[in-house]
MIMI-91680 format. One record per residue (C-alpha): x, y, z; residue in three letters; residue number from 1. Coordinates in nm, 4 decimals. Layout:
[[X,Y,Z],'ALA',NUM]
...
END
This chain:
[[1.3182,3.8541,-1.7851],'UNK',1]
[[1.1306,3.5790,-1.5996],'UNK',2]
[[0.9923,3.4097,-1.3147],'UNK',3]
[[1.1135,3.2146,-1.0519],'UNK',4]
[[0.8613,2.9509,-0.9378],'UNK',5]
[[0.7840,2.6627,-0.7525],'UNK',6]
[[0.8064,2.2659,-0.9318],'UNK',7]
[[0.5562,2.1454,-0.6897],'UNK',8]
[[0.2702,2.4038,-0.6439],'UNK',9]
[[-0.0421,2.2155,-0.5438],'UNK',10]
[[-0.4071,2.3081,-0.4574],'UNK',11]
[[-0.4757,2.0398,-0.1972],'UNK',12]
[[-0.8613,1.9208,-0.1552],'UNK',13]
[[-1.0312,1.7130,0.0806],'UNK',14]
[[-1.1864,1.3920,-0.0872],'UNK',15]
[[-1.4563,1.3211,0.1636],'UNK',16]
[[-1.7445,1.5583,0.3020],'UNK',17]
[[-1.7836,1.6736,0.6906],'UNK',18]
[[-1.6943,2.0050,0.8774],'UNK',19]
[[-1.3425,2.0785,0.9465],'UNK',20]
[[-1.1807,2.0020,1.2424],'UNK',21]
[[-0.8194,2.0493,1.2558],'UNK',22]
[[-0.6402,2.3043,0.9756],'UNK',23]
[[-0.2687,2.4088,0.9697],'UNK',24]
[[-0.1908,2.7850,0.8896],'UNK',25]
[[-0.0336,3.0296,0.6180],'UNK',26]
[[0.3296,2.9692,0.6927],'UNK',27]
[[0.3491,2.6474,0.8127],'UNK',28]
[[0.5744,2.4321,0.6776],'UNK',29]
[[0.5513,2.0326,0.6469],'UNK',30]
[[0.7032,1.7466,0.5262],'UNK',31]
[[0.5800,1.4674,0.2658],'UNK',32]
[[0.2784,1.2675,0.4918],'UNK',33]
[[0.2495,1.5406,0.7499],'UNK',34]
[[-0.1365,1.6204,0.8471],'UNK',35]
[[-0.3015,1.9209,0.6859],'UNK',36]
[[-0.6459,1.8943,0.7907],'UNK',37]
[[-0.8626,1.6719,0.9720],'UNK',38]
[[-1.1970,1.6640,0.8699],'UNK',39]
[[-1.4565,1.5375,1.1181],'UNK',40]
[[-1.4828,1.1186,1.0948],'UNK',41]
[[-1.7651,0.9760,1.3387],'UNK',42]
[[-1.9858,0.9032,1.0756],'UNK',43]
[[-1.7437,0.7585,0.8639],'UNK',44]
[[-1.6167,0.5279,1.1828],'UNK',45]
[[-1.9778,0.4161,1.2389],'UNK',46]
[[-2.0197,0.3127,0.8413],'UNK',47]
[[-1.7254,0.1484,0.8888],'UNK',48]
[[-1.8089,-0.0247,1.2245],'UNK',49]
[[-2.2030,-0.1183,1.1078],'UNK',50]
[[-2.0023,-0.3154,0.7636],'UNK',51]
[[-1.7935,-0.4443,1.0000],'UNK',52]
[[-2.0498,-0.6250,1.2039],'UNK',53]
[[-2.1866,-0.7950,0.9404],'UNK',54]
[[-1.9598,-1.0010,0.8857],'UNK',55]
[[-1.9664,-1.2262,1.2456],'UNK',56]
[[-2.2849,-1.3927,1.1372],'UNK',57]
[[-2.2203,-1.5273,0.7818],'UNK',58]
[[-1.8690,-1.6062,0.8821],'UNK',59]
[[-2.0389,-1.8571,1.2080],'UNK',60]
[[-2.2966,-1.9592,0.8952],'UNK',61]
[[-1.9955,-2.0383,0.7177],'UNK',62]
[[-1.8705,-2.2681,0.9942],'UNK',63]
[[-2.1478,-2.4607,1.0148],'UNK',64]
[[-2.2219,-2.4895,0.6156],'UNK',65]
[[-1.8669,-2.5907,0.6233],'UNK',66]
[[-1.8520,-2.8709,0.8994],'UNK',67]
[[-2.2389,-3.0101,0.7591],'UNK',68]
[[-2.0908,-3.0259,0.4238],'UNK',69]
[[-1.7827,-3.2167,0.5549],'UNK',70]
[[-2.0091,-3.4649,0.7606],'UNK',71]
[[-2.2476,-3.5282,0.4744],'UNK',72]
[[-1.9647,-3.5995,0.2533],'UNK',73]
[[-1.8900,-3.8985,0.4504],'UNK',74]
[[-2.2771,-3.9935,0.4749],'UNK',75]
[[-2.3148,-3.9163,0.0783],'UNK',76]
[[-2.1516,-4.2193,-0.0455],'UNK',77]
[[-2.4522,-4.4590,0.0776],'UNK',78]
[[-2.7283,-4.2664,0.0928],'UNK',79]
[[-2.9066,-4.0487,-0.1974],'UNK',80]
[[-3.0452,-3.8242,0.0759],'UNK',81]
[[-2.7845,-3.7370,0.1878],'UNK',82]
[[-2.6740,-3.6313,-0.1169],'UNK',83]
[[-2.9506,-3.3823,-0.1603],'UNK',84]
[[-2.8815,-3.2135,0.1616],'UNK',85]
[[-2.5120,-3.2191,0.0763],'UNK',86]
[[-2.5515,-3.0138,-0.2523],'UNK',87]
[[-2.7981,-2.7776,-0.0224],'UNK',88]
[[-2.5030,-2.7455,0.2028],'UNK',89]
[[-2.2494,-2.6594,-0.0446],'UNK',90]
[[-2.4967,-2.3806,-0.2327],'UNK',91]
[[-2.4959,-2.2348,0.1036],'UNK',92]
[[-2.1398,-2.2438,0.2284],'UNK',93]
[[-2.0399,-2.1136,-0.1069],'UNK',94]
[[-2.3420,-1.8138,-0.0935],'UNK',95]
[[-2.1984,-1.7453,0.2425],'UNK',96]
[[-1.7959,-1.7339,0.0942],'UNK',97]
[[-1.9904,-1.4788,-0.1868],'UNK',98]
[[-2.1185,-1.2519,0.0882],'UNK',99]
[[-1.8150,-1.2414,0.3222],'UNK',100]
[[-1.6249,-1.1450,0.0247],'UNK',101]
[[-1.8881,-0.8355,-0.0833],'UNK',102]
[[-1.8815,-0.7184,0.2740],'UNK',103]
[[-1.4831,-0.7226,0.3072],'UNK',104]
[[-1.5173,-0.4994,-0.0261],'UNK',105]
[[-1.7574,-0.2711,0.1277],'UNK',106]
[[-1.5288,-0.2724,0.4713],'UNK',107]
[[-1.2092,-0.1999,0.2632],'UNK',108]
[[-1.4132,0.0977,0.1168],'UNK',109]
[[-1.5572,0.2330,0.3930],'UNK',110]
[[-1.1716,0.2159,0.5819],'UNK',111]
[[-1.0549,0.4000,0.2286],'UNK',112]
[[-1.3563,0.6681,0.3323],'UNK',113]
[[-1.2540,0.6988,0.7102],'UNK',114]
[[-0.8684,0.7332,0.5730],'UNK',115]
[[-0.9894,1.0360,0.3717],'UNK',116]
[[-1.0873,1.2423,0.6616],'UNK',117]
[[-0.6932,1.3277,0.7202],'UNK',118]
[[-0.5349,1.5363,0.4645],'UNK',119]
[[-0.1659,1.4393,0.4212],'UNK',120]
[[0.1270,1.6716,0.2588],'UNK',121]
[[0.1810,1.4718,-0.1133],'UNK',122]
[[0.5683,1.6955,-0.0656],'UNK',123]
[[0.7466,1.8874,0.1606],'UNK',124]
[[0.6524,2.2843,0.1800],'UNK',125]
[[0.4686,2.5916,0.2824],'UNK',126]
[[0.0961,2.5946,0.3346],'UNK',127]
[[0.0655,2.9668,0.0560],'UNK',128]
[[-0.2946,3.0235,0.1132],'UNK',129]
[[-0.5932,2.8755,0.3161],'UNK',130]
[[-0.9032,2.8321,0.1116],'UNK',131]
[[-1.0734,2.6909,0.4407],'UNK',132]
[[-1.1524,2.7298,0.8036],'UNK',133]
[[-1.2064,2.5213,1.1526],'UNK',134]
[[-1.5588,2.4645,1.1551],'UNK',135]
[[-1.6019,2.4954,0.7355],'UNK',136]
[[-1.7965,2.2256,0.6028],'UNK',137]
[[-1.6589,2.0538,0.2697],'UNK',138]
[[-1.7598,1.8496,-0.0042],'UNK',139]
[[-1.5532,1.6184,-0.2109],'UNK',140]
[[-1.2571,1.8303,-0.4551],'UNK',141]
[[-1.3165,2.1653,-0.2512],'UNK',142]
[[-0.9925,2.3279,-0.2118],'UNK',143]
[[-0.8585,2.3299,0.1413],'UNK',144]
[[-0.5257,2.4754,0.0966],'UNK',145]
[[-0.2664,2.5824,-0.1309],'UNK',146]
[[0.0936,2.4077,-0.0567],'UNK',147]
[[0.4157,2.5036,-0.2198],'UNK',148]
[[0.7271,2.3210,-0.2638],'UNK',149]
[[1.0318,2.6109,-0.2163],'UNK',150]
[[1.3065,2.3659,-0.1704],'UNK',151]
[[1.2844,2.2893,-0.5675],'UNK',152]
[[1.2818,2.6278,-0.7716],'UNK',153]
[[1.2320,2.6674,-1.1328],'UNK',154]
[[1.3192,2.9837,-1.3405],'UNK',155]
[[1.1078,3.0691,-1.6306],'UNK',156]
[[1.2268,3.2981,-1.7950],'UNK',157]
[[1.1220,3.4701,-2.1720],'UNK',158]
[[1.3517,3.5038,-2.4102],'UNK',159]
[[1.3179,3.7237,-2.7558],'UNK',160]
[[1.2986,3.4697,-3.0641],'UNK',161]
[[1.5815,3.6808,-3.2369],'UNK',162]
[[1.8014,3.4917,-2.9671],'UNK',163]
[[1.7109,3.1403,-3.0183],'UNK',164]
[[1.9662,3.1062,-3.3142],'UNK',165]
[[2.2304,3.1234,-2.9981],'UNK',166]
[[2.1117,2.9167,-2.7259],'UNK',167]
[[2.1190,2.5340,-2.7928],'UNK',168]
[[1.9869,2.2705,-2.5953],'UNK',169]
[[2.2785,2.2158,-2.3195],'UNK',170]
[[2.3990,2.5306,-2.3125],'UNK',171]
[[2.4760,2.7103,-1.9286],'UNK',172]
[[2.3106,2.9940,-1.8863],'UNK',173]
[[2.3710,3.2666,-1.6481],'UNK',174]
[[2.1569,3.4165,-1.4220],'UNK',175]
[[2.1026,3.7842,-1.2363],'UNK',176]
[[1.9213,3.7957,-0.9586],'UNK',177]
[[1.9331,4.1021,-0.7858],'UNK',178]
[[2.2375,4.2069,-0.9784],'UNK',179]
[[2.3814,3.8478,-0.8135],'UNK',180]
[[2.4264,3.5798,-1.0808],'UNK',181]
[[2.2411,3.2206,-0.9313],'UNK',182]
END
């Protein structure tokens, strides 16, 4: 005796918190990459835009510090005062570069969260259970649906210990399902 099970049987979870604004129904078929559910993303879009707006002023400062550094390098050969200013502007330039890198890192993180508001299928399958409904709030790791791949079944069979002496790795075994050999 035994069971036919799916090779892929997954409980698909949310990776961000929010309200479900779209979700598939039980019985719906999905291909890998298809949208299973969407979580309201306004807060994540606003966060992304806010972080993105921080870059422009610092890029303007960087442009100014770069041009001043170039100008002061020409003057520094003859003037000690210019050398001190040059060091100050080079320091400011390095600080602006570091700030831009930090903001770009935060922007990348915000974009990742925004993308996670769309829950996509990791493989082709059928929605067999739905744990959340339209309009419900979800948190990180809340299970949304159960997705089963029906195209790659596996057979799980139980064999008596006394029969193990007659079975070897690589042997072909006939299996009957409803009186038919599969």
